[in-house]
C-alpha positions as CSV (number, residue, x, y, z in Angstrom):
1,M,0.0,0.0,0.0
2,A,2.9,2.4,0.7
3,A,4.2,1.8,-2.8
4,Q,0.8,2.8,-4.3
5,Q,0.8,6.0,-2.3
6,L,4.3,6.9,-3.6
7,R,3.2,6.4,-7.2
8,Q,0.2,8.7,-7.0
9,P,0.8,12.3,-8.0
10,N,1.3,14.7,-5.1
11,E,-1.7,17.1,-5.2
12,K,0.5,19.9,-3.9
13,T,3.0,19.7,-6.7
14,V,2.8,22.7,-9.1
15,S,3.3,21.6,-12.7
16,K,3.1,25.0,-14.4
17,L,4.1,28.2,-12.7
18,K,2.1,31.2,-13.9
19,L,3.6,34.6,-13.2
20,I,1.6,37.8,-13.0
21,P,3.0,40.7,-15.0
22,D,4.7,42.3,-11.9
23,D,6.4,39.0,-11.1
24,L,7.6,38.6,-14.7
25,E,9.2,42.1,-14.6
26,K,10.9,41.2,-11.3
27,V,12.3,37.9,-12.8
28,K,13.5,39.8,-15.9
29,H,15.2,42.4,-13.7
30,L,16.9,39.6,-11.7
31,L,18.1,37.9,-14.8
32,S,19.4,41.1,-16.4
33,D,23.1,41.8,-16.6
34,H,23.1,45.6,-16.0
35,R,26.9,45.7,-16.1
36,A,26.8,45.0,-19.8
37,V,25.6,48.6,-20.4
38,E,27.3,50.4,-17.5
39,V,30.4,52.5,-18.2
40,P,33.1,51.4,-15.8
41,E,34.4,54.2,-13.6
42,G,37.4,55.9,-15.2
43,L,36.6,54.7,-18.8
44,V,36.6,57.6,-21.2
45,L,34.4,57.2,-24.2
46,K,36.6,58.8,-26.8
47,A,39.6,57.8,-29.0
48,P,41.4,55.6,-28.9
49,W,38.3,53.4,-29.5
50,N,37.9,49.7,-29.0
51,H,35.0,47.3,-29.1
52,E,33.9,47.9,-25.5
53,K,34.1,51.7,-25.8
54,V,32.2,51.9,-29.1
55,F,29.5,49.5,-27.7
56,L,29.1,51.5,-24.5
57,A,29.1,54.9,-26.4
58,L,26.3,53.7,-28.6
59,V,24.3,52.7,-25.5
60,K,25.1,56.0,-23.8
61,R,24.0,57.9,-27.0
62,G,20.6,56.3,-26.5
63,E,20.6,53.7,-29.2
64,K,18.3,50.8,-28.5
65,H,19.9,47.6,-27.1
66,K,18.7,44.1,-26.6
67,E,16.8,43.4,-23.4
68,L,19.4,42.9,-20.7
69,W,17.8,39.6,-19.4
70,M,18.3,38.0,-22.8
71,K,21.5,36.3,-24.1
72,N,23.9,37.9,-26.6
73,I,23.3,41.6,-26.0
74,Y,23.7,44.0,-28.9
75,V,23.1,47.7,-29.6
76,Q,21.7,49.3,-32.8
77,L,24.0,51.6,-34.8
78,Y,21.0,53.8,-35.5
79,P,17.2,53.7,-35.0
80,Q,15.7,50.8,-37.0
81,R,12.9,48.4,-37.2
82,P,13.4,45.7,-38.0
83,N,17.0,45.3,-36.9
84,C,19.5,45.6,-39.7
85,A,22.7,47.1,-38.2
86,V,23.7,45.9,-34.8
87,L,27.0,45.7,-32.8
88,Y,27.2,42.8,-30.4
89,G,28.7,43.3,-27.0
90,P,32.4,42.5,-26.5
91,K,31.6,39.6,-24.2
92,V,29.3,37.8,-26.7
93,G,31.2,34.7,-27.6
94,P,29.3,33.6,-30.6
95,A,29.9,37.0,-32.3
96,R,33.6,37.5,-31.5
97,R,34.7,36.7,-35.0
98,G,32.3,39.3,-36.4
99,P,30.6,41.5,-33.9
100,L,29.0,43.8,-36.4
101,H,25.9,42.3,-38.0
102,L,24.4,44.0,-41.1
103,N,21.3,43.1,-43.1
104,P,21.0,45.2,-46.3
105,R,17.8,43.2,-47.2
106,A,15.8,44.8,-44.3
107,S,13.4,47.7,-45.0
108,S,15.2,49.9,-42.3
109,W,18.6,49.6,-44.0
110,Q,20.6,52.8,-44.4
111,E,23.0,52.4,-47.4
112,E,24.6,55.7,-46.6
113,T,25.6,54.5,-43.1
114,F,27.1,51.4,-44.6
115,Q,29.2,53.4,-47.1
116,H,30.6,55.4,-44.2
117,V,31.6,52.4,-42.2
118,K,32.7,50.2,-45.1
119,P,36.4,51.3,-45.1
120,F,36.7,50.2,-41.5
121,I,35.2,46.8,-41.6
122,E,35.9,43.4,-43.1
123,Y,33.4,40.7,-44.2
124,V,33.5,37.4,-42.2
125,Q,30.5,35.3,-43.1
126,S,26.7,35.3,-43.6
127,N,23.9,33.5,-41.9
128,H,22.1,30.8,-43.8
129,K,18.7,30.5,-42.2
130,G,17.2,28.4,-45.0
131,P,14.8,28.7,-47.9
132,G,12.2,31.4,-47.5
133,R,14.1,33.2,-44.8
134,E,16.9,34.8,-46.9
135,R,15.6,38.3,-45.9
136,N,16.5,37.5,-42.3
137,N,20.1,36.6,-43.0
138,F,22.7,38.9,-41.5
139,D,26.2,39.5,-42.9
140,W,28.9,39.4,-40.2
141,Y,31.8,41.8,-40.2
142,R,34.8,42.4,-38.0
143,V,35.9,46.0,-37.3
144,I,39.5,46.5,-38.5
145,N,39.8,50.1,-37.4
146,W,37.8,51.1,-34.3
147,D,38.8,54.8,-34.5
148,G,37.6,55.1,-38.1
149,F,34.5,53.1,-37.4
150,A,33.6,55.2,-34.3
151,E,34.0,58.4,-36.2
152,S,32.0,57.1,-39.2
153,I,28.9,56.4,-36.9
154,G,29.1,59.8,-35.3
155,L,31.1,59.1,-32.1
156,K,33.5,61.8,-31.1
């Protein structure tokens, strides 16, 4: 009989947790890495530029960044919807080879901005999301001259 009692589901076990909106916001806040967008004390956001300084300068300028509770944070180079020109954070491992992701197929693409940054970047690879999703593929670039890149996107 004791074995039968062990096999029966415990009525007090919660199978699906439902969060009310306030709880969801608290959970997102707790999961967020706020350090990813905070300028460390003593760091000056001007030349000589590097990946971290450009990323933080774009955030400080007010460009939209990915939600801090999500993985692989990025910041937009300019206001856009849908995303078409983003710089991934310096600690995002999957994007280290090419932290600048550009999608010229998106409706919000600014060719003029690309022409400004083009001398300072180098193509690495493209996404291949499969048939019918070609418009969602981003081209990955590495920045070969951070000072020139920063100036070309309006950072001083």
